[in-house]
N, C-alpha and C positions, 0 to 999 in steps of 0.2 A: 473541285478542290479548295473551292472558297470554304467550304460548311469542313473541313479538312484542318483548313488553316484557324478558322474560330473554333473551334476540338480544343486542337497544339496550344493555342493563343493562352485559351481556357485551362486546358490542364497544367500549364508552368507557372500560371498567376496562382494557380490554386500552391501548388507546389512549392512558390516562392514568400504565399500569405503564411504556410506553414511553420517553414523557417524559419520568417522573423518573429513566430510568435513563438515557435522554441523557444528560440536566442532570447526573446524578452524573460520567458519564462526560469531558462535556466538564470538570467541575470539578476531578474528575482528572489532568486534563493539564496543568494549570497557567498562569500567561499565556504567548501567543502572540507572546513575544520572550524574546529571551535574558537571563538573568540575571546575565550577569557572569563566570560561570567556565567556564573551558578547557576541551576534552574527557577532558583526561589527568582532573581537578580531576572533572567526575567518574564515568567511568570508574574511576578511583583505578587505572591505568594506561597504559601510553607505548601512544598512540591506532595507533603504527605497527606495535608488536604484537599490539594487541588482536583478539579473535576474536568469533565471535556468542555464545558462552559469556558472555563479559563483557555484551555488553548483553543480553542473558536474564536479568540478575539486575539490572536496574537496576528502579524504579518505573517506573509509568506518567510520573508524573513529569517525573522526572530521564530515561527513553528519548523523550523528548518538546523537552528541556532540550538533550541531545546532538544532534538533529538542528538544533535551531535555532545550535550551536556549528558544525557543519560549514559546510563550503564544495562547493559544486554543481562537479562534475569538468566537465573540459571535453568539449565533443559531439563530436568525435574520440576520445576517451576510449574512449566507451560503443561496445562493439565485440564482436559474438558473445554468448555463452547465457550468463547465471546462474542460479547455484541459488537458491533462497530460503527465509527462514523468516518464517511468520506470528510475531509479539512476543506475549506472555504480557502480562497487567498489568492493573486498568482492572476496574469491571465487566461491559464488554462483549467482554473479552476471549472468553470463548468462542464467544460468537456471531459476534464478526468473523471467527473461526477457523474456524466451519460454513462458513457464508457463501463464503469463500474456495475453502474445496475441496469444496463439494459444491451452489452453485447458479451460481455464475461461472465456473466453465467450458461450462455451455452454455443458465445461463436458468432451467433447472430443478433440481428435488431430486435431485440423483445421490449415493446414499451413496456409490459406489465410485470415488470418483475422487480424484484431489487434486491439488492444484498444487504444482506443480516449480519454477516462476522463471522469469526474463521474458530474452528477448534482445532487441537494438538494432543497427539500423543507421545509421552517421552517412549526411547528408545534404548539402546545400549550402546556404549564405545560411542557417545557426542550421538547418535541418529537418534530423528525419530520422523514420525509426518503426521501429518493429518488433512483439513481438507476445508470446503466455504459452505457455507449457507448462505440460501438464496431464500424468497418467498415470492408465486407468483398470487400477482396483490386480488386478482379477483376470486382468484376462489379460495387464500386463506391457507393456502396448502405450502410447506416448506419444503426443498428437496437439498441434497446436500453432494456438493458435489465438486470438483477440481481442484484434487487432491496436490498435496504436496512433500516434499521431505525435509525437512528441518537441520539444522545442527549451530552446532555456539562458533561463530569465531572474525578473524579481522572483517572493519566495514569494507564494501567494495563503494559506496555511496561515500563516506568520509575518504577522505585521506589521510588521515593520524594513526590509521591502523589499530585503531581498538574495536573490540569486540560483541558485537551484536548479535541477536541469536535471527538466524536465516532464513526464509522459506523459498526453499526450488521449485520451480512448476513444470522442470523440462520434462522428467523423466517419466510424471502420468499425462501430460498433456500436450497438444499439437496448435499447427495456424500460427496465430499473433499469439497465445498466450506461452506457447512452446519457450517463450524469452524473456517471462516476466519475471523478476526478481522482488522481494521486500524483505526487508529488514526490522528487528522489535528490540524497542529501547523498553525500560521503567523510570516513570515517572512516582507511580506506590504500586503498591499491590495489585490495585483494583483498575491503574490507569496506564495504558503503556503509544508510547510516540513512537507510531512506524510510518516506515517510510518502502514507497514499491516505485519499479519502472520496468518499463516494455524498450526493450532492445531497440526498436523502428522508431522510438521516441525518443531518445536523444543518450537512449541508456541510463547508464547512475550519476549522471552530470543535471540528470532532468525529470526529480524525483519527485510521485506523488505521494503527499504528507496524510497519514489515516490515524484513528486511534482503537485501539481494542479495550473493552473496559468489559469489570468483572463486576462481585465477584463472578468465577465458571462455573455451568451448571452441568452436568453429567456429559460426557461424550457420548453422543449415539451413534456416530460412526453413518461415514457415508453410505450412500444409497448403491452403489459399486461397492461392497464389499471386499473387494483384493486390494489389501495394504501394502506394507513395506514388508 
């Protein structure tokens, strides 16, 4: 009975710690609306010439303000394979990167995998689809999976109802990834500021920022060719 009580206490302690970390991460992101600054003011650089390094140096709060200040790309603009970077910052930055590289690819813990990017194929009537690109580090083999549907519409992450390019994983995926949702906005034609969330970790109140980087290469297609 003593062991059960200790296990229960440890579980309660872990849950309380996770809740506290989620709360801090949400606070570090700041208000879910634009604060009135332009992208140039946030970056301290011309957005048309900005690179991923300019975004990486920002705080979590300023990274999210860059997202709110940016505008959605057009559906037809997002075509092909883009490279990606998880942005650091925030108390949960490290755990977000770990999940993205080592859990997201397969749904299991895979220390030998990394996330490389995303790909998109526009469709008709404001609907498209895409997939994610990963690599097995040991073999160097790239694999393409974790498909999503895409559309352009009002933000869920922000509260100002401005538009984002949305990525929804619910149709093609199960488990934790079923609740995953990303939003993409454009800094310039080769740099996109993005934010994503999972339902269990605070939802749209607790987004994880990342970048997509062009120019895109040709669409290859997912390993499972069944599309949208």
